[in-house]
C-alpha positions as CSV (number, residue, x, y, z in Angstrom):
1,M,0.0,0.4,0.1
2,C,1.3,3.1,-1.0
3,I,1.5,5.7,2.1
4,G,1.0,8.8,0.2
5,C,-2.5,8.3,-1.6
6,R,-3.0,4.7,0.6
7,Q,-4.2,2.8,-2.3
8,R,-3.2,-0.4,-2.9
9,A,-0.5,-1.7,-5.9
10,Q,1.3,-4.3,-6.8
11,A,4.8,-4.5,-5.3
12,V,6.7,-3.5,-8.8
13,D,4.1,-0.6,-9.0
14,L,5.8,0.8,-6.1
15,L,8.8,1.9,-4.8
16,R,10.3,0.5,-1.4
17,V,11.9,3.6,1.2
18,V,13.7,3.3,4.4
19,A,15.2,5.4,6.9
20,R,18.5,6.0,7.3
21,N,20.1,7.7,10.5
22,V,21.9,10.7,9.1
23,G,24.1,11.3,12.2
24,P,22.1,13.8,15.3
25,A,20.5,15.1,12.1
26,G,18.0,12.6,11.9
27,F,17.1,10.1,9.8
28,A,16.6,10.2,6.2
29,V,14.3,8.5,3.9
30,V,16.1,7.0,0.9
31,R,15.0,4.3,-1.5
32,D,15.2,0.3,-1.8
33,P,14.8,-0.8,-5.4
34,E,16.6,-4.0,-4.9
35,R,14.4,-4.1,-1.9
36,R,17.2,-5.4,0.6
37,L,18.7,-2.9,2.9
38,P,17.7,-3.4,6.4
39,G,15.4,-2.1,8.9
40,R,11.4,-1.3,8.5
41,G,10.0,-0.5,4.8
42,A,7.4,1.4,3.6
43,W,5.8,2.1,0.3
44,L,5.4,4.3,-2.1
45,H,4.1,5.4,-5.9
46,L,6.5,6.6,-8.0
47,D,4.4,10.2,-8.5
48,R,5.7,13.4,-7.0
49,S,1.9,14.1,-5.8
50,C,2.1,10.5,-3.5
51,L,5.1,11.8,-2.0
52,S,4.0,15.4,-1.2
53,T,1.0,13.3,0.8
54,A,3.2,11.6,2.4
55,E,4.8,14.3,3.9
56,R,2.0,16.7,4.8
57,R,0.5,13.3,7.0
58,R,3.9,12.6,8.5
59,A,3.2,9.5,7.3
60,F,6.8,8.4,6.8
61,G,7.9,9.2,10.2
62,R,4.8,6.8,11.6
63,A,5.4,3.5,8.5
64,L,8.9,3.8,9.2
65,R,8.6,4.6,13.4
66,V,11.2,7.3,13.3
67,A,11.3,9.9,16.1
68,G,11.0,13.4,14.0
69,V,10.0,14.5,10.5
70,P,13.3,12.2,8.2
71,D,14.4,14.3,5.4
72,T,13.2,13.4,2.2
73,A,15.0,15.5,0.0
74,A,16.9,12.5,-1.8
75,L,13.9,10.8,-2.7
76,R,12.2,14.0,-3.9
77,E,14.9,14.5,-6.4
78,F,14.9,11.2,-7.5
79,L,11.4,11.7,-8.6
80,H,11.9,14.9,-10.0
81,S,14.5,13.3,-12.2
82,L,12.1,10.1,-13.5
83,E,9.9,12.7,-14.5
84,R,12.6,14.6,-16.4
85,Q,13.5,12.0,-18.0
86,E,9.7,11.1,-18.7
87,S,9.1,14.0,-20.5
88,G,12.5,14.2,-23.1
89,P,15.3,16.5,-23.5
90,A,13.3,19.1,-24.8
91,G,10.0,18.4,-22.5
92,A,7.3,17.5,-25.1
93,D,7.2,15.6,-28.0
94,P,7.3,18.1,-31.3
95,V,5.0,15.8,-33.8
96,R,2.6,16.2,-31.3
97,H,3.1,19.7,-31.0
98,E,2.7,19.8,-34.7
99,S,-0.4,18.1,-35.1
100,R,-1.6,19.9,-32.3
101,D,-1.5,23.0,-33.5
102,R,-2.6,22.3,-37.3
103,H,-5.9,21.3,-35.3
104,E,-6.5,24.3,-33.3
105,H,-6.1,26.4,-36.6
106,S,-8.1,24.5,-38.8
């Protein structure tokens, strides 16, 4: 179950995350793509909205059983990089724009 949107999904559609101690600063949430890191794990969709919801609800602390609010910056950057990869280098497919522009001007 995704700790952000609380929807059940297959494990292949979710990313496992765990908390790692980063010294006196507290904990950081790190991804566990191999699903082998020790410790209690939580599951999250590869979607920034699920991450934002989990942060807002403070779900990471509860799910991973850590005190305080763990740092999710590395996880946020990872999800952002995935979105950049999916959108391509220019941010959009030029063929789609051409067909849409022709359709709009007809």
